[in-house]
MMTF fields as JSON, N, C-alpha, C and O atoms, coordinates in Angstrom:
{
  "mmtfVersion": "1.0.0",
  "mmtfProducer": "UNKNOWN",
  "numBonds": 255,
  "numAtoms": 256,
  "numGroups": 64,
  "numChains": 1,
  "numModels": 1,
  "chainsPerModel": [1],
  "groupsPerChain": [64],
  "chainIdList": ["A"],
  "bondAtomList": [4, 2, 8, 6, 12, 10, 16, 14, 20, 18, 24, 22, 28, 26, 32, 30, 36, 34, 40, 38, 44, 42, 48, 46, 52, 50, 56, 54, 60, 58, 64, 62, 68, 66, 72, 70, 76, 74, 80, 78, 84, 82, 88, 86, 92, 90, 96, 94, 100, 98, 104, 102, 108, 106, 112, 110, 116, 114, 120, 118, 124, 122, 128, 126, 132, 130, 136, 134, 140, 138, 144, 142, 148, 146, 152, 150, 156, 154, 160, 158, 164, 162, 168, 166, 172, 170, 176, 174, 180, 178, 184, 182, 188, 186, 192, 190, 196, 194, 200, 198, 204, 202, 208, 206, 212, 210, 216, 214, 220, 218, 224, 222, 228, 226, 232, 230, 236, 234, 240, 238, 244, 242, 248, 246, 252, 250],
  "bondOrderList": [1, 1, 1, 1, 1, 1, 1, 1, 1, 1, 1, 1, 1, 1, 1, 1, 1, 1, 1, 1, 1, 1, 1, 1, 1, 1, 1, 1, 1, 1, 1, 1, 1, 1, 1, 1, 1, 1, 1, 1, 1, 1, 1, 1, 1, 1, 1, 1, 1, 1, 1, 1, 1, 1, 1, 1, 1, 1, 1, 1, 1, 1, 1],
  "groupList": [{"groupName": "MET", "atomNameList": ["N", "CA", "C", "O"], "elementList": ["N", "C", "C", "O"], "formalChargeList": [0, 0, 0, 0], "bondAtomList": [1, 0, 2, 1, 3, 2], "bondOrderList": [1, 1, 2], "singleLetterCode": "M", "chemCompType": "L-PEPTIDE LINKING"}, {"groupName": "THR", "atomNameList": ["N", "CA", "C", "O"], "elementList": ["N", "C", "C", "O"], "formalChargeList": [0, 0, 0, 0], "bondAtomList": [1, 0, 2, 1, 3, 2], "bondOrderList": [1, 1, 2], "singleLetterCode": "T", "chemCompType": "L-PEPTIDE LINKING"}, {"groupName": "GLY", "atomNameList": ["N", "CA", "C", "O"], "elementList": ["N", "C", "C", "O"], "formalChargeList": [0, 0, 0, 0], "bondAtomList": [1, 0, 2, 1, 3, 2], "bondOrderList": [1, 1, 2], "singleLetterCode": "G", "chemCompType": "PEPTIDE LINKING"}, {"groupName": "GLU", "atomNameList": ["N", "CA", "C", "O"], "elementList": ["N", "C", "C", "O"], "formalChargeList": [0, 0, 0, 0], "bondAtomList": [1, 0, 2, 1, 3, 2], "bondOrderList": [1, 1, 2], "singleLetterCode": "E", "chemCompType": "L-PEPTIDE LINKING"}, {"groupName": "VAL", "atomNameList": ["N", "CA", "C", "O"], "elementList": ["N", "C", "C", "O"], "formalChargeList": [0, 0, 0, 0], "bondAtomList": [1, 0, 2, 1, 3, 2], "bondOrderList": [1, 1, 2], "singleLetterCode": "V", "chemCompType": "L-PEPTIDE LINKING"}, {"groupName": "LEU", "atomNameList": ["N", "CA", "C", "O"], "elementList": ["N", "C", "C", "O"], "formalChargeList": [0, 0, 0, 0], "bondAtomList": [1, 0, 2, 1, 3, 2], "bondOrderList": [1, 1, 2], "singleLetterCode": "L", "chemCompType": "L-PEPTIDE LINKING"}, {"groupName": "ASP", "atomNameList": ["N", "CA", "C", "O"], "elementList": ["N", "C", "C", "O"], "formalChargeList": [0, 0, 0, 0], "bondAtomList": [1, 0, 2, 1, 3, 2], "bondOrderList": [1, 1, 2], "singleLetterCode": "D", "chemCompType": "L-PEPTIDE LINKING"}, {"groupName": "LYS", "atomNameList": ["N", "CA", "C", "O"], "elementList": ["N", "C", "C", "O"], "formalChargeList": [0, 0, 0, 0], "bondAtomList": [1, 0, 2, 1, 3, 2], "bondOrderList": [1, 1, 2], "singleLetterCode": "K", "chemCompType": "L-PEPTIDE LINKING"}, {"groupName": "ILE", "atomNameList": ["N", "CA", "C", "O"], "elementList": ["N", "C", "C", "O"], "formalChargeList": [0, 0, 0, 0], "bondAtomList": [1, 0, 2, 1, 3, 2], "bondOrderList": [1, 1, 2], "singleLetterCode": "I", "chemCompType": "L-PEPTIDE LINKING"}, {"groupName": "HIS", "atomNameList": ["N", "CA", "C", "O"], "elementList": ["N", "C", "C", "O"], "formalChargeList": [0, 0, 0, 0], "bondAtomList": [1, 0, 2, 1, 3, 2], "bondOrderList": [1, 1, 2], "singleLetterCode": "H", "chemCompType": "L-PEPTIDE LINKING"}, {"groupName": "TYR", "atomNameList": ["N", "CA", "C", "O"], "elementList": ["N", "C", "C", "O"], "formalChargeList": [0, 0, 0, 0], "bondAtomList": [1, 0, 2, 1, 3, 2], "bondOrderList": [1, 1, 2], "singleLetterCode": "Y", "chemCompType": "L-PEPTIDE LINKING"}, {"groupName": "ALA", "atomNameList": ["N", "CA", "C", "O"], "elementList": ["N", "C", "C", "O"], "formalChargeList": [0, 0, 0, 0], "bondAtomList": [1, 0, 2, 1, 3, 2], "bondOrderList": [1, 1, 2], "singleLetterCode": "A", "chemCompType": "L-PEPTIDE LINKING"}, {"groupName": "GLN", "atomNameList": ["N", "CA", "C", "O"], "elementList": ["N", "C", "C", "O"], "formalChargeList": [0, 0, 0, 0], "bondAtomList": [1, 0, 2, 1, 3, 2], "bondOrderList": [1, 1, 2], "singleLetterCode": "Q", "chemCompType": "L-PEPTIDE LINKING"}, {"groupName": "ARG", "atomNameList": ["N", "CA", "C", "O"], "elementList": ["N", "C", "C", "O"], "formalChargeList": [0, 0, 0, 0], "bondAtomList": [1, 0, 2, 1, 3, 2], "bondOrderList": [1, 1, 2], "singleLetterCode": "R", "chemCompType": "L-PEPTIDE LINKING"}, {"groupName": "PHE", "atomNameList": ["N", "CA", "C", "O"], "elementList": ["N", "C", "C", "O"], "formalChargeList": [0, 0, 0, 0], "bondAtomList": [1, 0, 2, 1, 3, 2], "bondOrderList": [1, 1, 2], "singleLetterCode": "F", "chemCompType": "L-PEPTIDE LINKING"}, {"groupName": "CYS", "atomNameList": ["N", "CA", "C", "O"], "elementList": ["N", "C", "C", "O"], "formalChargeList": [0, 0, 0, 0], "bondAtomList": [1, 0, 2, 1, 3, 2], "bondOrderList": [1, 1, 2], "singleLetterCode": "C", "chemCompType": "L-PEPTIDE LINKING"}, {"groupName": "PRO", "atomNameList": ["N", "CA", "C", "O"], "elementList": ["N", "C", "C", "O"], "formalChargeList": [0, 0, 0, 0], "bondAtomList": [1, 0, 2, 1, 3, 2], "bondOrderList": [1, 1, 2], "singleLetterCode": "P", "chemCompType": "L-PEPTIDE LINKING"}, {"groupName": "SER", "atomNameList": ["N", "CA", "C", "O"], "elementList": ["N", "C", "C", "O"], "formalChargeList": [0, 0, 0, 0], "bondAtomList": [1, 0, 2, 1, 3, 2], "bondOrderList": [1, 1, 2], "singleLetterCode": "S", "chemCompType": "L-PEPTIDE LINKING"}, {"groupName": "ASN", "atomNameList": ["N", "CA", "C", "O"], "elementList": ["N", "C", "C", "O"], "formalChargeList": [0, 0, 0, 0], "bondAtomList": [1, 0, 2, 1, 3, 2], "bondOrderList": [1, 1, 2], "singleLetterCode": "N", "chemCompType": "L-PEPTIDE LINKING"}],
  "groupTypeList": [0, 1, 2, 3, 4, 2, 5, 6, 2, 7, 4, 5, 8, 4, 3, 7, 8, 9, 4, 4, 10, 1, 5, 7, 8, 11, 11, 6, 12, 13, 3, 1, 11, 3, 13, 4, 9, 2, 14, 9, 11, 6, 10, 15, 16, 8, 11, 13, 1, 8, 7, 6, 17, 4, 11, 8, 17, 1, 3, 5, 18, 0, 4, 6],
  "groupIdList": [1, 2, 3, 4, 5, 6, 7, 8, 9, 10, 11, 12, 13, 14, 15, 16, 17, 18, 19, 20, 21, 22, 23, 24, 25, 26, 27, 28, 29, 30, 31, 32, 33, 34, 35, 36, 37, 38, 39, 40, 41, 42, 43, 44, 45, 46, 47, 48, 49, 50, 51, 52, 53, 54, 55, 56, 57, 58, 59, 60, 61, 62, 63, 64],
  "secStructList": [7, 3, 3, 3, 3, 3, 3, 3, 6, 6, 3, 3, 3, 3, 3, 3, 3, 3, 3, 3, 3, 3, 3, 3, 7, 7, 4, 4, 4, 2, 2, 2, 2, 2, 2, 2, 2, 6, 6, 4, 4, 4, 4, 7, 2, 2, 2, 2, 2, 2, 6, 6, 6, 1, 3, 3, 3, 3, 3, 3, 3, 3, 3, 7],
  "xCoordList": [-8.766, -7.863, -8.716, -9.929, -7.904, -8.414, -7.606, -6.425, -8.303, -7.419, -7.764, -8.838, -6.799, -7.013, -6.982, -6.092, -7.965, -8.087, -7.892, -8.355, -7.232, -6.979, -7.232, -7.68, -6.982, -7.197, -5.967, -5.078, -5.818, -4.784, -5.448, -5.912, -5.572, -6.401, -7.842, -8.27, -8.559, -9.889, -10.07, -11.173, -9.042, -8.968, -8.67, -7.696, -9.531, -9.234, -8.144, -8.077, -7.239, -6.157, -6.059, -6.416, -5.585, -5.196, -3.914, -2.861, -3.902, -2.762, -2.107, -0.888, -2.957, -2.361, -3.276, -4.493, -2.667, -3.359, -2.95, -1.748, -3.768, -3.32, -4.001, -5.218, -3.118, -3.704, -3.543, -2.505, -4.493, -4.457, -4.672, -5.723, -3.637, -3.673, -4.104, -3.508, -5.064, -5.46, -5.257, -5.887, -4.347, -3.911, -4.299, -4.02, -4.975, -5.15, -3.869, -3.575, -3.19, -1.787, -1.429, -1.753, -0.747, -0.27, 0.85, 1.581, 0.936, 1.976, 3.406, 4.195, 3.686, 5.094, 5.388, 6.513, 4.411, 4.69, 4.626, 4.836, 4.373, 4.211, 5.451, 5.436, 6.614, 7.894, 8.12, 8.499, 7.905, 7.983, 7.056, 7.46, 5.838, 4.772, 5.272, 5.206, 5.835, 6.375, 7.439, 7.485, 8.39, 9.545, 9.12, 9.587, 8.339, 7.816, 7.014, 7.106, 6.277, 5.448, 6.496, 6.192, 7.667, 8.608, 9.192, 9.743, 9.078, 9.628, 8.639, 8.953, 7.461, 6.596, 6.306, 6.263, 6.118, 5.774, 6.856, 6.541, 8.109, 9.079, 8.983, 9.657, 8.091, 7.919, 6.478, 6.051, 5.752, 4.277, 4.246, 4.678, 3.73, 3.752, 3.074, 3.524, 1.909, 1.108, 1.801, 1.809, 2.368, 3.1, 4.214, 4.38, 4.994, 6.171, 5.739, 6.429, 4.603, 4.207, 3.765, 3.997, 3.093, 2.499, 3.396, 3.122, 4.407, 5.12, 5.697, 5.867, 5.954, 6.579, 5.406, 5.667, 4.178, 3.135, 2.105, 1.389, 1.989, 1.068, 1.669, 2.361, 1.495, 2.049, 1.352, 0.13, 2.106, 1.544, 1.974, 3.163, 1.063, 1.408, 0.645, -0.494, 1.242, 0.483, 0.559, 1.391, -0.327, -0.312, -0.68, -1.513, -0.041, -0.211, -0.885, -0.289, -2.128, -2.834, -2.787, -3.151, -2.348, -2.422, -3.383, -3.353, -4.167, -5.122, -4.935, -4.435, -5.347, -5.191, -6.265, -6.33],
  "yCoordList": [-0.401, -1.009, -2.274, -2.257, -3.316, -4.644, -5.077, -4.749, -5.914, -6.363, -7.805, -8.303, -8.47, -9.863, -9.857, -9.328, -10.449, -10.466, -11.978, -12.938, -12.074, -13.448, -13.396, -12.363, -14.452, -14.568, -14.67, -15.413, -13.986, -14.136, -14.627, -13.784, -15.936, -16.339, -16.091, -16.573, -15.36, -15.051, -13.552, -13.004, -13.002, -11.532, -11.423, -11.988, -10.675, -10.391, -9.407, -8.377, -9.748, -8.861, -8.692, -9.557, -7.592, -7.327, -7.979, -7.602, -8.879, -9.539, -8.916, -8.89, -8.466, -8.025, -6.841, -6.843, -5.926, -4.748, -4.669, -4.698, -4.581, -4.307, -2.987, -2.826, -2.029, -0.75, -0.798, -1.232, -0.385, -0.116, 1.366, 1.919, 2.004, 3.332, 3.442, 2.81, 4.202, 4.586, 5.907, 6.748, 6.231, 7.643, 8.0, 7.253, 9.163, 9.69, 10.55, 11.499, 10.179, 10.76, 10.83, 9.968, 11.929, 12.15, 11.142, 10.695, 10.82, 9.798, 10.154, 9.305, 11.449, 11.898, 11.874, 12.162, 11.544, 11.479, 10.065, 9.841, 9.064, 7.624, 7.132, 6.492, 7.413, 6.95, 7.519, 6.752, 8.729, 9.365, 8.707, 8.466, 8.435, 7.832, 6.49, 6.125, 5.625, 4.332, 4.356, 3.56, 5.267, 5.458, 5.828, 5.207, 6.72, 7.126, 6.027, 5.878, 5.281, 4.18, 3.106, 2.399, 3.004, 2.022, 2.314, 1.413, 3.632, 3.957, 4.728, 4.962, 5.11, 5.908, 5.443, 6.253, 4.201, 3.682, 3.865, 3.869, 4.014, 4.393, 5.723, 5.992, 6.591, 7.963, 8.285, 9.423, 7.102, 7.22, 6.852, 5.762, 7.764, 7.516, 6.335, 5.617, 6.096, 4.914, 3.59, 2.644, 3.514, 2.377, 2.126, 0.983, 3.091, 2.942, 2.43, 1.632, 2.928, 2.544, 1.051, 0.41, 0.512, -0.841, -1.904, -3.101, -1.477, -2.353, -3.7, -4.734, -3.575, -4.776, -5.809, -6.925, -5.299, -6.199, -6.581, -7.563, -5.769, -5.988, -6.043, -5.085, -7.084, -7.079, -6.048, -6.068, -5.21, -4.169, -4.367, -4.477, -4.407, -4.448, -3.386, -3.083, -2.8, -1.856, -2.177, -2.964, -1.55, -1.745, -0.389, 0.348, -0.096, 1.191, 0.99, 0.384, 1.491, 1.489, 2.98, 3.904, 3.136, 4.461, 4.541, 3.653, 5.539, 5.635, 7.05, 7.944, 7.237, 8.518, 9.372, 10.505],
  "zCoordList": [-0.874, 0.034, 0.534, 0.744, 0.678, 1.222, 2.301, 2.416, 3.212, 4.348, 4.662, 4.324, 5.331, 5.623, 7.287, 7.953, 7.738, 9.228, 9.735, 9.119, 10.803, 11.492, 12.861, 13.359, 13.573, 15.005, 15.756, 15.341, 16.842, 17.809, 19.008, 19.775, 19.303, 20.452, 20.005, 18.956, 20.788, 20.507, 20.04, 20.049, 19.68, 19.233, 17.78, 17.284, 17.077, 15.675, 15.481, 16.151, 14.503, 14.226, 12.608, 11.807, 12.317, 10.951, 10.479, 10.994, 9.591, 9.242, 7.883, 7.711, 7.029, 5.758, 5.234, 5.419, 4.629, 3.944, 2.454, 2.191, 1.565, 0.133, -0.312, -0.23, -0.799, -1.245, -2.766, -3.266, -3.448, -4.898, -5.114, -4.791, -5.674, -6.097, -7.662, -8.534, -7.895, -9.311, -9.523, -8.882, -10.456, -10.811, -12.103, -13.041, -12.295, -13.613, -13.849, -13.121, -14.835, -14.988, -16.519, -17.336, -16.784, -18.174, -18.468, -17.585, -19.734, -20.215, -19.773, -19.358, -19.888, -19.55, -18.007, -17.598, -17.189, -15.693, -15.293, -14.101, -16.069, -15.586, -15.014, -13.962, -15.693, -15.167, -13.676, -12.791, -13.448, -12.187, -11.132, -9.994, -11.537, -10.564, -10.195, -9.021, -11.241, -10.854, -9.974, -9.036, -10.193, -9.349, -7.892, -6.938, -7.755, -6.362, -5.743, -4.525, -6.408, -5.851, -5.302, -4.341, -5.899, -5.361, -3.985, -3.353, -3.475, -2.167, -1.226, -0.059, -1.746, -0.97, 0.46, 1.387, 0.621, 1.873, 2.962, 4.152, 2.557, 3.435, 4.113, 5.107, 3.533, 4.048, 4.456, 4.656, 4.559, 5.091, 6.532, 6.907, 7.379, 8.831, 9.27, 10.163, 8.612, 8.947, 8.544, 9.332, 7.357, 6.969, 7.903, 8.329, 8.26, 9.063, 10.51, 11.144, 10.95, 12.191, 12.331, 13.356, 11.206, 11.396, 10.649, 10.735, 9.961, 9.044, 9.711, 9.064, 10.96, 11.598, 12.15, 12.597, 12.056, 12.57, 11.571, 11.766, 10.401, 9.419, 8.086, 7.743, 7.238, 5.944, 4.983, 4.835, 4.378, 3.533, 2.059, 1.762, 1.22, -0.235, -1.004, -0.65, -2.063, -2.886, -4.355, -4.805, -5.089, -6.53, -7.136, -6.609, -8.238, -8.931, -10.292, -11.182, -10.473, -11.81, -12.286, -11.559, -13.463, -13.996, -15.253, -16.105, -15.34, -16.45, -17.018, -16.334, -18.285, -18.983, -18.64, -19.118]
}
């Protein structure tokens, strides 16, 4: 995970978060992983809590 920090007046704030998921996954499960990756943040309590104040992006890397 990486983040981008900015200033709000004299206070540091988190502006952006980018999460990279690396999954060791079988070839026959890749389609499911891509599908779930497309909507998983909608069911994540943390993402739902901060989504209106912090830009969140994700990336999915799959390895054999």
